N, C-alpha and C positions, 0 to 999 in steps of 0.2 A: 723863342727858347726863353724859359722863365730865368730873371736874374735874382740873384741872392745878395744881400749886403749884410755882413755880420759886425756886430760890435760888442764891447763889454770886456775884452781882454785887459791884461796889465800884469803887473808884478806883483806877487803875494807871497807871503812866507809859508813854509810847509805847515799844514795844518789849517791853513786858511781857506777861505771860500770865495767864489767869484760866481756872477751870473752873466752867462752870454745871451745875446739876443740875436735873432735873423730876420730879416723881412725880405718876402718875396715880391716881386713885380707885378704879379697877377694872382687872382684868386687860385687857390690851390683846391683840386678837384677831390671828391670823396675817395676816388680810387688811388691817388697818390699818397706816398709815404713821406713825411719829412724826417731828415737825418741830420746828425751831427758827425763829422769826421775830423781827424787830427792827423797832422805830420810833423814828426820830430825831425830835428837834423840828421841828415843821413839815412833816414829810415823811409819806407812807403808809407803813403797815405792810409790810415786804417779806420774802418767804422766804430764809431763810439757809441751810438744810440740811435734808435728810430722811434717813430710813434705814427700810428695811422690816424684817420680821420675820427676813428671811434675811440681813441684813446689808449690802445694797446701799444705796449711800450716792449723794446727788447734793449739789451746793454752788452756791451763787451765785458768780458770776466774781469778784467782789470779795473773796471769803473763801477761794477754793480755795487749796490748798496751805499755809494758816495755819490754819484751822479742822478739827477732827475731830469727827464726831458719832459717839457710840456708844449703845449700847442694852442694858439688863439686862432681859430679859423676866420673870424670875423675881421681880424686885423693882418691876416696873412702871415704871422710871425711864429716862430718856433724858438723856445728858450732853453737853455741848459743851465741849470744850477748845480754847482760843483762844490762839493763839501770836502773836507780832510785831504786837501790837495797835497800832492807828494812832488818830489822833483822831477820823477818821470812822468808826470802829466805835462810837462814843458812841452809846447808844440804851437803851431799854428792851427787854429781851429777853424773849419770850413762847415757850412750848412749846404744842403742840397736837397732836390726833390727826387725821389725814386719812384719807379712805375714797373710793375712786374720784375723788381729786382735790379733793374738798370738806372743808372743815374741819367736824368733828362735836363737838368739845368746846366746853366754855364757857372764854371767855378768863379766864385769872387775873390777878392783879395784876402779873406781870411781876418782873424783877429789873433793877436799873439799872447799867450798865456806862458808867463815865466814864474816858475815855483823856486824860490831860493831865499836863503836866509842871508 
């Protein structure tokens, strides 16, 4: 089972930016989609963004036009650039690998993002 390690979280003021990174423990195959999720306190984990091997992306409506997902297949990494952060973006952010719509990786520790003044 592929393992994921996330990094890059922290405390940022509203309107600020952060860049998250995630490294997978093996090569990501062409058919596999890499994704970022987040889980806020007291809420269910939600899908934030996805990217295919070809570079096609999807975003949750709440982050569209603010977040950008990117992928480096040679390094088995996926990144999430987050701009214009808002307090409601506060959550633990996780990455994972999806195949045919299903999560196939082991959930990592995630990385905490806190947006507060």
